[in-house]
SENUKOL-500809 format. One record per residue (C-alpha): residue number from 1; x, y, z. Coordinates in pm, 1 decimal. Example, Ala and Ser with C-alpha at 12.3 -4.5 7.8 and 13.67 -1.06 7.14 Angstrom:
! SENUKOL-500809
1 | 1230.0 | -450.0 | 780.0
2 | 1367.0 | -106.0 | 714.0
***
This chain:
! SENUKOL-500809
1 | -2454.2 | 1151.0 | 2751.2
2 | -2608.4 | 1439.7 | 2945.6
3 | -2935.0 | 1450.0 | 2697.3
4 | -3120.2 | 1144.3 | 2840.5
5 | -3063.8 | 1251.6 | 3230.3
6 | -3162.7 | 1596.8 | 3120.6
7 | -3464.6 | 1485.5 | 2919.8
8 | -3590.8 | 1273.5 | 3237.6
9 | -3521.0 | 1537.8 | 3470.3
10 | -3737.4 | 1786.5 | 3279.5
11 | -4015.8 | 1526.2 | 3231.6
12 | -4029.4 | 1462.9 | 3577.1
13 | -4056.5 | 1828.5 | 3668.5
14 | -4363.6 | 1852.4 | 3407.3
15 | -4517.2 | 1534.6 | 3550.3
16 | -4517.1 | 1628.0 | 3909.6
17 | -4576.2 | 1916.0 | 4123.9
18 | -4388.9 | 2013.5 | 4483.2
19 | -4628.9 | 1727.3 | 4621.9
20 | -4479.4 | 1401.1 | 4571.8
21 | -4653.5 | 1156.2 | 4372.7
22 | -4922.2 | 1409.2 | 4260.3
23 | -4974.9 | 1555.7 | 3917.4
24 | -5098.1 | 1900.1 | 3824.1
25 | -5467.5 | 1795.0 | 3842.1
26 | -5400.2 | 1589.1 | 4148.7
27 | -5392.4 | 1210.2 | 3995.1
28 | -5152.4 | 1003.8 | 4128.4
29 | -4858.1 | 953.4 | 3911.0
30 | -4573.8 | 651.5 | 3997.9
31 | -4275.4 | 573.6 | 3865.7
32 | -4388.3 | 298.8 | 3644.2
33 | -4597.9 | 593.7 | 3463.6
34 | -4301.4 | 817.9 | 3433.8
35 | -4102.2 | 545.0 | 3310.7
36 | -4394.7 | 446.2 | 3027.0
37 | -4394.2 | 804.9 | 2959.7
38 | -4004.7 | 795.1 | 2897.3
39 | -4020.2 | 522.7 | 2678.4
40 | -4317.2 | 704.4 | 2443.7
41 | -4074.9 | 979.6 | 2438.9
42 | -3790.1 | 763.3 | 2347.5
43 | -3977.6 | 574.8 | 2088.1
44 | -4106.4 | 905.2 | 1896.7
45 | -3769.5 | 1051.3 | 1868.1
46 | -3631.7 | 708.0 | 1745.0
47 | -3898.0 | 688.4 | 1496.4
48 | -3909.0 | 1048.3 | 1379.1
49 | -3544.7 | 1240.4 | 1408.2
50 | -3241.1 | 1114.9 | 1248.7
51 | -2933.2 | 1274.2 | 1380.3
52 | -2677.7 | 1411.9 | 1094.1
53 | -2345.8 | 1616.6 | 1200.9
54 | -2513.3 | 1727.9 | 1518.0
55 | -2821.8 | 1877.1 | 1339.3
56 | -3173.2 | 1722.7 | 1361.4
57 | -3354.2 | 1631.5 | 1032.4
58 | -3712.4 | 1507.5 | 1027.1
59 | -3883.3 | 1224.3 | 785.0
60 | -4215.3 | 1421.7 | 669.1
61 | -4359.0 | 1781.8 | 625.0
62 | -4368.4 | 1846.6 | 1028.3
63 | -4020.7 | 1998.9 | 1036.7
64 | -4118.1 | 2233.7 | 1285.8
65 | -4211.4 | 1958.5 | 1515.3
66 | -4008.5 | 1664.3 | 1464.6
67 | -4311.2 | 1441.6 | 1485.6
68 | -4477.4 | 1216.9 | 1226.5
69 | -4835.8 | 1150.8 | 1193.9
70 | -4752.1 | 770.2 | 1258.0
71 | -4561.6 | 820.7 | 1576.1
72 | -4813.1 | 1073.3 | 1719.9
73 | -5106.2 | 808.7 | 1671.3
74 | -4881.7 | 564.7 | 1832.6
75 | -4815.3 | 825.9 | 2120.8
76 | -5191.4 | 888.8 | 2197.2
77 | -5388.3 | 532.6 | 2096.7
78 | -5062.9 | 315.9 | 2198.2
79 | -5127.1 | 308.0 | 2572.0
80 | -5427.6 | 327.2 | 2819.0
81 | -5359.3 | 591.6 | 3041.8
82 | -5633.4 | 840.7 | 3110.0
83 | -5704.8 | 1153.0 | 2859.7
84 | -5564.1 | 1413.4 | 3084.5
85 | -5229.0 | 1210.9 | 3160.8
86 | -5212.4 | 1186.5 | 2800.4
87 | -5239.6 | 1583.9 | 2764.9
88 | -4973.5 | 1616.0 | 3019.9
89 | -4723.1 | 1380.9 | 2841.1
90 | -4774.5 | 1546.7 | 2518.3
91 | -4723.3 | 1911.7 | 2681.5
92 | -4400.4 | 1749.6 | 2826.2
93 | -4313.4 | 1622.0 | 2504.6
94 | -4318.1 | 1924.2 | 2289.7
95 | -4157.0 | 2118.9 | 2554.9
96 | -3869.5 | 1860.7 | 2588.6
97 | -3838.0 | 1855.3 | 2189.3
98 | -3790.7 | 2208.6 | 2192.9
99 | -3525.7 | 2182.3 | 2443.7
100 | -3358.8 | 1908.1 | 2232.1
101 | -3346.9 | 2051.2 | 1924.5
102 | -3192.1 | 2389.4 | 2065.6
103 | -2932.9 | 2137.6 | 2234.2
104 | -2885.2 | 2006.5 | 1901.0
105 | -2828.3 | 2338.4 | 1724.9
106 | -2587.5 | 2491.7 | 2029.8
107 | -2374.6 | 2193.4 | 1977.4
108 | -2372.8 | 2223.7 | 1617.9
109 | -2254.7 | 2577.3 | 1652.1
110 | -1966.0 | 2611.4 | 1881.4
111 | -1769.7 | 2951.9 | 1979.4
112 | -1450.3 | 3003.1 | 1849.7
113 | -1166.4 | 2827.4 | 2065.2
114 | -966.3 | 3113.9 | 2182.5
115 | -608.7 | 3077.6 | 2328.7
116 | -516.0 | 3378.5 | 2511.6
117 | -168.9 | 3522.3 | 2573.6
118 | -143.5 | 3756.8 | 2884.6
119 | 89.6 | 3951.2 | 3103.5
120 | 14.4 | 3907.9 | 3469.5
121 | -168.9 | 4211.5 | 3529.5
122 | -395.7 | 4169.5 | 3250.4
123 | -479.3 | 3815.2 | 3344.6
124 | -841.1 | 3935.3 | 3497.0
125 | -937.4 | 4069.9 | 3131.9
126 | -847.8 | 3767.9 | 2956.4
127 | -1054.6 | 3551.5 | 3202.1
128 | -1361.0 | 3741.5 | 3153.7
129 | -1323.6 | 3720.7 | 2776.0
130 | -1279.0 | 3374.4 | 2809.4
131 | -1613.5 | 3314.7 | 2975.7
132 | -1781.0 | 3468.9 | 2648.4
133 | -2019.7 | 3200.5 | 2503.8
134 | -2206.4 | 3125.4 | 2171.1
135 | -2431.9 | 3425.1 | 2142.8
136 | -2131.2 | 3654.3 | 2115.8
137 | -2016.3 | 3503.8 | 1831.3
138 | -2323.3 | 3357.0 | 1640.6
139 | -2382.7 | 3661.6 | 1435.1
140 | -2033.0 | 3680.2 | 1322.3
141 | -2045.5 | 3308.4 | 1210.2
142 | -2369.8 | 3372.7 | 1053.8
143 | -2256.0 | 3691.2 | 837.1
144 | -1972.3 | 3469.1 | 746.6
145 | -2148.5 | 3169.9 | 637.2
146 | -1972.2 | 2938.6 | 866.1
147 | -2100.9 | 2639.9 | 1044.0
148 | -1796.6 | 2572.7 | 1246.6
149 | -1549.0 | 2860.4 | 1359.2
150 | -1224.4 | 2631.0 | 1275.8
151 | -895.9 | 2605.3 | 1439.7
152 | -821.8 | 2783.6 | 1756.2
153 | -743.2 | 3170.1 | 1734.3
154 | -448.8 | 3299.5 | 1920.5
155 | -521.6 | 3636.2 | 2098.7
156 | -246.2 | 3858.4 | 2252.3
157 | -337.4 | 4129.9 | 2492.3
158 | -86.9 | 4376.6 | 2486.8
159 | -15.5 | 4649.2 | 2758.0
160 | 40.8 | 5024.4 | 2695.1
161 | 400.4 | 4986.9 | 2772.1
162 | 459.8 | 4750.9 | 2476.1
163 | 708.3 | 4877.1 | 2192.6
164 | 422.2 | 4737.1 | 1980.6
165 | 196.8 | 5018.4 | 2100.6
166 | 445.5 | 5304.2 | 1982.8
167 | 449.1 | 5142.7 | 1626.3
168 | 91.3 | 5199.3 | 1559.7
169 | -144.3 | 5491.5 | 1557.0
170 | -319.8 | 5617.0 | 1885.6
171 | -646.3 | 5529.7 | 1774.8
172 | -587.5 | 5154.1 | 1691.8
173 | -716.7 | 4960.8 | 1975.4
174 | -674.1 | 4611.8 | 1786.9
175 | -600.4 | 4416.7 | 1481.2
176 | -626.1 | 4077.9 | 1338.4
177 | -395.6 | 3839.4 | 1101.0
178 | -608.0 | 3589.9 | 896.7
179 | -330.3 | 3404.5 | 801.1
180 | -157.4 | 3317.1 | 1164.0
181 | -535.5 | 3310.1 | 1308.1
182 | -387.2 | 3584.5 | 1540.7
183 | -576.2 | 3886.8 | 1729.0
184 | -386.2 | 4128.5 | 1926.0
185 | -606.7 | 4356.2 | 2154.1
186 | -469.6 | 4670.3 | 2344.7
187 | -688.6 | 4627.5 | 2624.0
188 | -608.4 | 5018.1 | 2775.7
189 | -716.1 | 5149.8 | 2427.4
190 | -1067.4 | 5078.8 | 2400.8
191 | -1238.2 | 5391.0 | 2415.0
192 | -1377.7 | 5510.3 | 2094.2
193 | -1615.1 | 5404.1 | 1810.8
194 | -1685.4 | 5149.1 | 1685.3
195 | -1591.5 | 4933.3 | 2029.8
196 | -1820.4 | 5004.4 | 2332.7
197 | -1603.2 | 4772.9 | 2551.5
198 | -1314.7 | 4495.4 | 2503.8
199 | -1565.2 | 4209.5 | 2437.1
200 | -1684.7 | 4408.9 | 2158.4
201 | -1353.0 | 4456.3 | 2029.3
202 | -1278.5 | 4089.5 | 2051.4
203 | -1576.0 | 3976.7 | 1867.4
204 | -1485.4 | 4245.6 | 1591.3
205 | -1154.2 | 4112.4 | 1550.3
206 | -1274.2 | 3736.5 | 1574.4
207 | -1496.0 | 3825.0 | 1284.5
208 | -1217.5 | 3929.5 | 1084.5
209 | -1058.5 | 3590.8 | 1114.8
210 | -1397.8 | 3439.2 | 1061.7
211 | -1428.4 | 3642.6 | 712.5
212 | -1053.1 | 3519.5 | 614.3
213 | -1162.7 | 3176.3 | 659.5
214 | -1490.2 | 3213.1 | 482.8
215 | -1296.8 | 3364.8 | 178.5
216 | -1022.2 | 3095.9 | 228.3
217 | -753.2 | 3385.8 | 245.4
218 | -882.4 | 3548.6 | -84.6
219 | -882.8 | 3946.4 | -105.5
220 | -1178.5 | 4113.2 | -9.5
221 | -1228.6 | 4487.4 | -16.6
222 | -1142.7 | 4657.9 | 335.7
223 | -1488.0 | 4802.1 | 366.9
224 | -1638.0 | 4503.5 | 329.7
225 | -1460.8 | 4300.0 | 568.1
226 | -1484.5 | 4589.1 | 820.3
227 | -1850.3 | 4662.6 | 756.0
228 | -1920.8 | 4280.3 | 849.7
229 | -1697.7 | 4310.2 | 1170.4
230 | -1840.3 | 4622.8 | 1298.6
231 | -2209.8 | 4488.8 | 1292.5
232 | -2126.4 | 4135.6 | 1389.8
233 | -1998.9 | 4316.0 | 1720.9
234 | -2257.1 | 4587.5 | 1817.7
235 | -2631.4 | 4663.9 | 1767.1
236 | -2688.6 | 4917.1 | 1555.1
237 | -2836.8 | 5185.4 | 1723.0
238 | -2892.8 | 5578.3 | 1766.8
239 | -2551.6 | 5632.1 | 1770.9
240 | -2494.0 | 5446.2 | 1451.6
241 | -2764.1 | 5663.4 | 1254.2
242 | -2597.7 | 5977.0 | 1381.7
243 | -2265.4 | 5877.8 | 1284.3
244 | -2384.5 | 5768.8 | 967.6
245 | -2547.4 | 6079.8 | 875.0
246 | -2273.1 | 6304.6 | 934.5
247 | -1994.7 | 6046.4 | 737.3
248 | -2214.5 | 6046.7 | 437.3
249 | -2143.6 | 6409.7 | 357.7
250 | -2126.2 | 6501.9 | 8.7
251 | -2291.2 | 6250.8 | -205.5
252 | -2132.9 | 6359.9 | -523.1
253 | -1795.4 | 6254.0 | -352.8
254 | -1879.3 | 5949.0 | -216.2
255 | -1724.0 | 5633.4 | -342.7
256 | -1616.5 | 5289.5 | -205.9
257 | -1248.9 | 5366.9 | -260.0
258 | -1300.2 | 5694.0 | -63.8
259 | -1435.6 | 5482.6 | 229.1
260 | -1114.8 | 5232.6 | 229.3
261 | -887.7 | 5548.6 | 256.2
262 | -1076.8 | 5664.1 | 565.8
263 | -905.0 | 5356.9 | 760.4
264 | -540.3 | 5508.6 | 660.6
265 | -600.1 | 5807.3 | 793.4
266 | -630.0 | 5967.8 | 1151.4
267 | -898.2 | 5841.5 | 1421.2
268 | -1192.6 | 6094.0 | 1318.2
269 | -1166.4 | 5964.6 | 923.3
270 | -1133.0 | 5563.6 | 1070.4
271 | -1452.2 | 5637.0 | 1282.5
272 | -1602.7 | 5755.7 | 943.5
273 | -1500.8 | 5467.0 | 753.5
274 | -1600.3 | 5228.1 | 1018.4
275 | -1977.4 | 5423.3 | 1007.6
276 | -1994.2 | 5417.3 | 634.2
277 | -1895.2 | 5045.7 | 607.8
278 | -2134.6 | 4926.2 | 871.1
279 | -2423.3 | 5146.3 | 724.4
280 | -2356.1 | 4978.7 | 348.6
281 | -2338.9 | 4644.6 | 491.6
282 | -2656.1 | 4697.1 | 676.4
283 | -2808.1 | 4829.4 | 381.2
284 | -2717.2 | 4506.1 | 172.3
285 | -2859.4 | 4301.4 | 437.2
286 | -3196.3 | 4464.2 | 435.1
287 | -3229.4 | 4516.4 | 61.7
288 | -3108.6 | 4161.3 | -40.7
289 | -3114.6 | 3918.7 | 248.9
290 | -2921.2 | 3812.9 | 563.2
291 | -2730.1 | 3579.3 | 368.8
292 | -2593.1 | 3846.8 | 144.5
293 | -2248.4 | 3887.8 | 306.8
294 | -2207.3 | 3515.9 | 329.4
295 | -2304.7 | 3440.0 | -30.7
296 | -2047.8 | 3689.5 | -152.0
297 | -1761.1 | 3522.0 | 70.8
298 | -1846.8 | 3184.1 | -53.4
299 | -1824.5 | 3273.0 | -419.9
300 | -1518.4 | 3452.1 | -354.8
301 | -1356.5 | 3149.8 | -185.0
302 | -1412.8 | 2958.6 | -527.8
303 | -1170.1 | 3230.3 | -674.2
304 | -1417.8 | 3458.2 | -831.6
305 | -1307.2 | 3817.5 | -780.1
306 | -1504.1 | 4022.8 | -550.1
307 | -1680.2 | 4248.2 | -778.1
308 | -1781.5 | 3964.5 | -980.0
309 | -1867.1 | 3767.6 | -701.3
310 | -2065.1 | 4084.4 | -542.8
311 | -2278.4 | 4127.5 | -906.8
312 | -2388.9 | 3784.4 | -902.0
313 | -2549.1 | 3801.4 | -532.7
314 | -2678.5 | 4158.4 | -562.9
315 | -2714.7 | 4191.7 | -954.6
316 | -2536.2 | 4511.8 | -906.8
317 | -2168.2 | 4589.9 | -923.2
318 | -2031.0 | 4743.7 | -568.5
319 | -2029.7 | 5110.2 | -682.6
320 | -2355.4 | 5103.4 | -823.3
321 | -2516.5 | 4942.3 | -515.1
322 | -2307.3 | 5200.9 | -309.5
323 | -2489.9 | 5490.2 | -532.2
324 | -2804.9 | 5325.0 | -451.9
325 | -2721.7 | 5333.6 | -70.7
326 | -2660.5 | 5709.6 | -77.0
327 | -2943.2 | 5773.6 | -302.4
328 | -3203.8 | 5606.3 | -81.8
329 | -3103.1 | 5783.8 | 240.4
330 | -3391.4 | 6007.0 | 372.3
331 | -3441.5 | 6379.6 | 264.7
332 | -3366.0 | 6516.5 | 615.1
333 | -3025.0 | 6310.9 | 575.1
334 | -2958.0 | 6469.2 | 262.2
335 | -2976.5 | 6819.9 | 387.2
336 | -2771.6 | 6783.0 | 693.9
337 | -2443.9 | 6917.5 | 517.1
338 | -2638.0 | 7241.1 | 440.0
339 | -2799.5 | 7258.2 | 771.0
340 | -2443.7 | 7217.2 | 964.8
341 | -2247.9 | 7462.2 | 706.2
342 | -2095.3 | 7773.4 | 843.8
343 | -2361.8 | 8010.9 | 699.1
344 | -2624.1 | 7813.5 | 825.4
345 | -2511.3 | 7801.2 | 1200.3
346 | -2434.9 | 8161.4 | 1207.6
347 | -2789.3 | 8252.3 | 1038.4
348 | -2941.5 | 8005.2 | 1355.6
349 | -2757.8 | 8189.0 | 1603.3
350 | -2876.2 | 8522.5 | 1476.6
351 | -3204.1 | 8438.8 | 1462.4
352 | -3187.9 | 8299.6 | 1836.8
353 | -3045.6 | 8598.0 | 1940.7
354 | -3326.9 | 8832.6 | 1782.5
355 | -3561.0 | 8556.2 | 1912.9
356 | -3426.9 | 8597.0 | 2270.6
357 | -3415.8 | 8989.1 | 2214.2
358 | -3778.2 | 9004.8 | 2142.0
359 | -3876.7 | 8769.8 | 2431.0
360 | -3694.6 | 8998.8 | 2665.3
361 | -3860.2 | 9334.0 | 2519.8
362 | -4188.1 | 9173.6 | 2569.0
363 | -4142.8 | 9102.5 | 2929.5
364 | -3992.9 | 9419.5 | 2989.1
365 | -4329.2 | 9580.3 | 2830.0
366 | -4571.5 | 9366.9 | 3017.2
367 | -4379.4 | 9448.9 | 3363.7
368 | -4432.1 | 9820.8 | 3291.2
369 | -4820.2 | 9774.7 | 3207.7
370 | -4851.1 | 9555.9 | 3510.1
371 | -4675.4 | 9878.5 | 3719.8
372 | -4896.2 | 10133.5 | 3536.9
373 | -5209.4 | 9935.2 | 3646.1
374 | -5136.6 | 9878.4 | 3989.1
375 | -5038.7 | 10250.6 | 4016.5
376 | -5400.3 | 10346.5 | 3876.4
377 | -5569.4 | 10124.4 | 4112.7
378 | -5344.8 | 10300.7 | 4428.8
379 | -5496.5 | 10651.9 | 4308.5
380 | -5851.0 | 10525.4 | 4296.3
381 | -5821.4 | 10435.5 | 4653.7
382 | -5681.4 | 10751.7 | 4763.0
383 | -6032.2 | 10923.9 | 4899.7
384 | -6119.0 | 11237.0 | 5167.4
385 | -6089.7 | 11106.5 | 5544.3
386 | -6451.3 | 11028.9 | 5687.8
387 | -6478.2 | 11187.7 | 6009.0
388 | -6778.2 | 10955.7 | 6053.3
389 | -6978.1 | 11026.3 | 6357.2
390 | -6737.5 | 11295.5 | 6519.3
391 | -6886.4 | 11623.1 | 6599.4
392 | -6819.7 | 11863.3 | 6366.3
393 | -6713.8 | 12190.3 | 6507.9
394 | -6910.2 | 12515.3 | 6459.8
395 | -6779.8 | 12884.0 | 6352.1
396 | -6875.7 | 12995.9 | 6708.9
397 | -6663.7 | 12710.8 | 6866.6
398 | -6358.3 | 12775.9 | 6653.4
399 | -6418.2 | 13170.3 | 6760.9
400 | -6417.0 | 13049.9 | 7128.3
401 | -6132.6 | 12855.6 | 7096.2
402 | -5932.6 | 13110.4 | 6922.1
403 | -6012.4 | 13359.4 | 7218.4
404 | -5910.7 | 13140.2 | 7472.8
405 | -5562.4 | 13130.8 | 7310.6
***
């Protein structure tokens, strides 16, 4: 219902300037010409576009524009307007087509419906979270391969005074239960990686629910689930790269089962698990395509065991791909464990101390040379007093003065 009025408004803006009745080129454009333009536009959309399930599909190979050659011929030759007016109509049509296609896509992909359960003093936070729209969840839906998020998700914001808080480790800031479509957030614990803010934490936990729904409740490894949720909620940046460098550690001891065990440890090991799982999922997407996680979840939903589903999509079993992931890291990443060992750190401190000592000695020698040169210049300037034009006394004068005494 809102498309037609919005379409008409955009068309009028494109065909008129702020001066009533004038087009961009100064040609008079009345309501009759605008109505004719609208009829042409509607005719083209009716002739070329078929709406199916909220997504637009075109009849021929002009899928990027949504126009057929026959409809475009009718649009260009089917009226008696001037060429300039036709070009303006054509430009307006292109813009409006893009807007409508975007509206269709946005309508097809709706954000998850969240039902908040919040104590009174946390209502401002739930209100802020309730305003989050589609862009926040679009990547999570894409990674899970879902066109629709499904049934509503219950979100509970739990205060720090709750008994539930004391039952969980201090580093846990939230968790998700796929079976009951429930997300629990500890709003006052959002202070560590991988969540930068409570918005990131919400998207992270909602991504777990979407993964569960995409797999239809079948079992998926913890590293796979956490990796998808982590990259769905945050942009990969220099912090993630730095954490991945430290997290890889000894390549000979790396395994996906060990990554899973990190999530059962303390805060530092859990952050290491998040970094490794996110880095591995990102590697899979870069190497095998952005649809890799969704394709694996689709096969798992068909009761195919996860290792087999992974192998069918990636052509390698998970541990083989993980080995390639670690081996594929750059040379400077491989040398990080050596460079950061205790021996290397003390060697670096010792070298730095000797460098500072050498610089200090050089400064002292330079100052002494400078002082010596200044003293030599002062000696050269010490000459005998020049009496100038003063009359020098003779020997007899000295004798007379002596006698006067």
